[in-house]
N, C-alpha and C positions, 0 to 999 in steps of 0.2 A: 152354247154347244161346244163340245170339245171335238174339233174336226182337224184331221191332218190331211195330207195329200191323198187325192184319188190316184191310185196307181194301177198299172197293168202288169203284165208278166215280168217285165224287166225292172220294175221299180219296187218290188216287194221288200219289206223290211224283215221278213222271216227268212232265216237261213235253214240249212238242213237240220239243225238241232232243235229249232223252235222259234221263240219270239224274243224280242227284247223290249225293254222299257227305258225310262229315263235313268234308271239305276244301273243298267248294264246290258250286256248282250250274251247270247249263247253261241259258242262255237261247237265244233264236232265233238270235242272232248268233254264239254260241260258248260258251266256258266261262270261269268265273272261280274263283279260289281265294283263300285268305287273302292271297296276295301281289299279286293284281291281277285284271284282267279282259281279255277279248278283245272288241274291237269290230269292225265290218265292215272297217275299214281295216287291221287287224293286231292285235297284242297289246301290252299294256304291263304292267309291274309297277312296284312302288315304286322299284326300283333302276334301271330302264332301259326302253327302248322298242324296238319293232319297227315299221318303216314298211312300206309296201306291197311294197317290194323284199325284205323279210325281213332288214333289217340289224339289227345289235346294237351298242349303245354299250358303253362301257368297263365299265359296271356291270351289263350285261344277262346273258343266259344263256350267253355263251361264257366259257371259262375263260382263264387267263393265257397259254395257248399261242396264243390267237387262232384259234378254230375256224372262223370264217366271215369273209370280207371282204364288202365292200358288194355284190359281185356274187353272193354266196351260193355261192362255190366250196367244194369239199371239200378238206381238207388233203391234200397229196400224200404220204401215208404208204403205203409199200409193205410189205406183210406178207411175210416170207420164204416162198418157195414150200414149203419143207420143213415149215413150220408150219401151212399151210392144211389144212382138212379135205378128204377125198377127194371130197365132194360138199357144196356150199355152200348147199343149199336147206334153210331152217329155218322156212318159213312155217307159220302156224297154220291155214291153209286156203286153197288146197288143199295137200295133202301133197306132198312129194317123191315122184315116181314112179320105181320102181326100173328100171334099164335092162333087166333081164330081163323085166319086164312089157311094156315097149315091144316087145321081140322077140316076145313072145306076141301082141301086137296085130298086128304085121306078118305073123306066121304065119297069122292069121285074116283076112287081106285079102280072101280069096274070099267071106267071109260078109258083109262090109260091103256095103250096097246090096242086100241080099236081104230077102225077106219075113220079118217077125218072127212070122208064124203058121205057118211051115214048120219042118221037123225040125231043120235045122242051127242056127237061132237058138234054138228051143225047148229044144234039148239044152243050150245054154249057160245058159239061165235055170234049167233043172232042176238043173244042177250047182251053180249059185249058191245056189238055195234050199236044196238038200240040204246043201251045205257049211256054210251059215250055221246050219242046225239042229244040225249036228254041233259047230260051233265053240262055240256058246253052250249046248250041252247042253239043248236045249228039252225041257220035260216033254211027256208024252203029250197030244195034242190041240192043242198050240200050232201055229200056222201062220206061214209066212213070206209076206208079201204085199209087192208092189212096184208102183210106178207112176211116172209122169213128174212132175217138178216140183222135188223136193227138200224139205228140212225146212220151209221157209216154206209150201209147199203143204200139207204134212201138218198144220200148225197149223189151217189152214182146214178141212181134212178132218175133224179132230177136233171142231171147233165144230159141224159139220153132223152128224157120224155117230157120235161117241163120247160127247159130253156130253149127258146126258138133259135136265137142267134147270139144274144149278148145279155149278160147278167151284171148286176151290181151287188157287192157284198160288203156288209159291215163287219170289220175284223177288229176285235178288242180282247182277244184271249186265245188260248190254245184251240178250243173247239169251234169258235166262230170263224177261225181262219181256215178250217179244214175243207169246208164246202168251196171256198174260194180256190183252194189248191186243186180240188177236183175239177172245177170249171176251167182253170188254167191249163190243166193237162189234157183236156178234151180237144182233139185236133179238128173236130167238126164245128166247134164254136169259135166265135170271135173272142179276142182277149177281154176278160171281164174287167169292170171297174171295181176297185177295192178302196174303200174308205176306212182308214184306221184311226184309232185313238190309243193313248197309253193304257196299259193295264190299270184297272181300278176305275175306269171311266167307260163310256160308250159314245160312239158317234151317232149321227143321224143320216138317214138316206137323203140323197139329193136327186130330184127328178131330172132325167136325161132322156132326150127323144129316142136315142138308139137302144135304150135298155128295155127288154121285154120281160125280165124277172128281177125283182128285188129280194135279196136274201137277207133276212133278219134273224137275230137270235134273241129269244125271249129272256133267257137267263144264261149267262156265261158261267159254266160250272167251275172252271179253273180259278176264277178270280172273285166270284160272288157278286157280280154286277147284274142287275135286272134292268130292263127297259120297257117303256110303254110301247104298245103296238099301234101303228097307224099307217094308212096308205100314204106314201110320199105325196105331198101336195104338188099338183102339176104333172103327175105321172101320166103316161099315155093311157087312154081308157081300157085298152086291151092288155096292159102290163099286169103280170101276176105278182103277188106278194107271198113268198114262201118263208115260213118261220120254223126254225128249230126250237121245238118246245120240250126237248128231252128231259131237262131237269125242272121245267116250269109247269108242265101239264098237271092239273088238279091242285096246284099250289099257288099259282098266280092267276089273277083275273085278266081277261081280255075280251074284246068284242069280236065274235067270229066273223062279222061282216067286214072287218078290217083286213082279213087274210084270205088267201085262196088255197093255200096248202099249209096246214099246221100239223107238223109231223113229230113223232116222238117214239121212244122205246118205253116199255112198261116197267122197267126195273127201278124207277125212282118214285114219281108221284103215285103210280099204281102199285107200288110195293110188290112187284112180281120178279120173276127171273127175266133174263134177257132172251134174245133170240127172235124177237118180232119187231117190225116197224108198224106203226099205226099212223094214218094220215087222214085228217079232216079236210075234205076237198070241196071247193066251190064248183058250180057248174062251169065257170070259165076254165078252171084248172083241168076238169074232166075233159072238156072240149079240146084243150091244148094237147093233152096226152093222146087223145084219139086222133087228132089231126096229124100230129107228128108221126104216129105209127102208120097212118095211111099214106104219108108222104114218101115212104120207102126208106127212111133212115134206118140203118141197121141198129137194132136193139136186142141185146142178149135176152133170151127168154126169161131168165131169172130176174132181170131188171126191167121187164116190160110192165109199165104202170097200167096200160090199157088191159093187159091180161090179168093183172092183180085186181083191177076194178071188176072185170067180168066174173072172176071167182068170188070176190067179196060179196057181190050181189046175190050169190048163191050160198052165202054164209059158209064159205070155206076159203082156204088158201090154195095157191097154185101148187105148192109143194107141201109135203106133210109137215105140220107145225109141231112145236113143242107143246103138248097138251097141258103139261103142268104150268107152263107160263100163262096159258089162256085161263086156266082155272084160278090161279092166284090173282091175276089181274081182275078177273070178274068178281072174286070175293072182295077185293079192295074197292072196286067201283061200286058194287051194290051196298057196301058198308057206308061209303060216302053219300050215296043217294038216299039211303035210309036216314042218315044223319041230317040231311037238309040240302044236299047238293054242293055246288061249288062254294057257296058262302060258308058252309060247314068246314070243308077241307081247307079253304084259304084262310078262314078265321083261325084255325089251329096254327097254321104257319105264321099268321100275323102275330099271334100271342107269343109264339116261340121267339120270333124275331125281336119283339119288344123286350122280352126278358134278356136275351143274349146281348143285344146292342146296348141296352140300358146298363147291364153289368159292365160291359167293356168301357163305356163312357165314364163310368164312376170309378173304374179301377185305377190303381196307381201304376200298373205295369202293362195293361192291355188297352188297345184302342182299335176301333173298326178300321180295316184297311181301306174300304171305299169311303171317300171323303164326303160325298153328297148323300144325305140321308135318303132321298127319294130314289137313289140308284142302288142302295144296299139291298141285296137279295133277301127275300123272305123264305127262301128254301135252302140256300147254301150261304153260310156266313164265313167270312175270312177275318180273323182277328189277329192283328200284329202284336208282338210282344216287345217290351223294352229290351235293348241289347244285354242288359244285366240278367235276363231270364232266358234260358235256352228252351225254346218252344219244343224242339225235338225231344229233349229230355222229359219235359212235361208229358208229351204224348206217349213216351215209352212207359212212364210211371202209370199213366192212366190205363194203358193197355194191360200192364201187369196186374191191374186191379179190375179188369173186366170191362173197361170203357174203351171201345175200340174205334179205329179208323178216323181219328181226329187229326191225322197228319195233313200238312198242306199239299197242294198240287206240286208234284215233284219238279216241274220245270219252272215254276214261278220263282223258286229260290229265295223265299222270304222267311224270316223268323216269325212264324205265325202258326196258328191252328185253323183248320177248316172244319166247320161243323154243319152237318145236314139238319134241316128242320122240316123234312117232308111230312105230309099229312099223317103218316103212320106213327111218327114220333110224338110222344106225349110232351106237351109244353112243360109239365111238372118235371119231366126228366131233364129237359134243357136247364131248368132252374137248378136241379140237383147237380148237373154237370158244372155249372159255374161255381158252386160251393166246393166241389171236388178240386177244381183247378186252383181256387184260392188256397185250399188245404195243402195241395202239393207244392205250390210255389212257396208258401210259408214254411214248408218243411225242408226245402232244399238248402 
């Protein structure tokens, strides 16, 4: 296990700009590593400088092929049409939306602009809730709740409605750290425990008598690290396990009995638009939300989980939802169920991961960023490049050829590509992407 200090508010290693790892830190102006720093005007390292126009000198980050000129133009490399993937969308959020789902949206045009409290829309919500229960094999008594906002909203919901007094958070990247920050900022809660590990790894929860909610992240989208889900051994019987499944849902397996609140937004594994949060909730989590509301704790109506549950049981949301988001999510969900359920969707992600990581391990210039194979995400891959190859330039050339959103997470500051492998993405397209990367690098 890679464990670092358990910290409270005063001991966080995240500053205002973000996170740091062994390679360096972030300050307000940008990031720095062993090779140099970023200031407000641009970036510089020991070997060369960038000015405001983003220029590179001879010793800077471009390679011998000259990847950028002073105007910041992209090399005019044209990838042969026969080499290109059938669909060039590889973004880590939102996901590629399948054309068939768009057709489903068009077929529901008559529902758009109608009341979400009437039968046509309620039937869509009912199918979505029922389908999610089937997909994840929810145990008896578990409920599917949904509301407006997305995962960020649910972090605030949890601070109001699921954490009784004290939480413990695993922090190993940009997104896993955000719930911890929300809990830290809540004046009605005790200081949370935060267990951190360097980016590219994940820590494990440690049972503590005072903790009543353990906050885990199934997949850290910024770094491409996944973790197995399990209740912390020795945790109090009434302690809840809340899991951020935003980029993992429908792409990574887990046992629903190990969690009390598995929450996510539908724009990744369910290949929809954003604007909703969805939570798979155990009877214990439902009871906690209802008890906290009855206690008199102030909870804003928009963030009231008990109210969201009441409305979800009626197959509606408290506020008017984005109907297009519901229709697209339902189209993806029913496609997955028709294909064989979670094994079908996760199997597609497994195959894509096998292709991409296998290519990187065999490459002369690429390597998986996450060192441990069992921690390498099967839904979001991060691939480091040798310093002789400028990954940013490769991403720009790919984009110019219609292969988009392979850039790394902006705050990680590594010479790498980040590639989504969500269920909607064809494994054959991932294989085509690797060939295109080889072609571009060989042409620089």
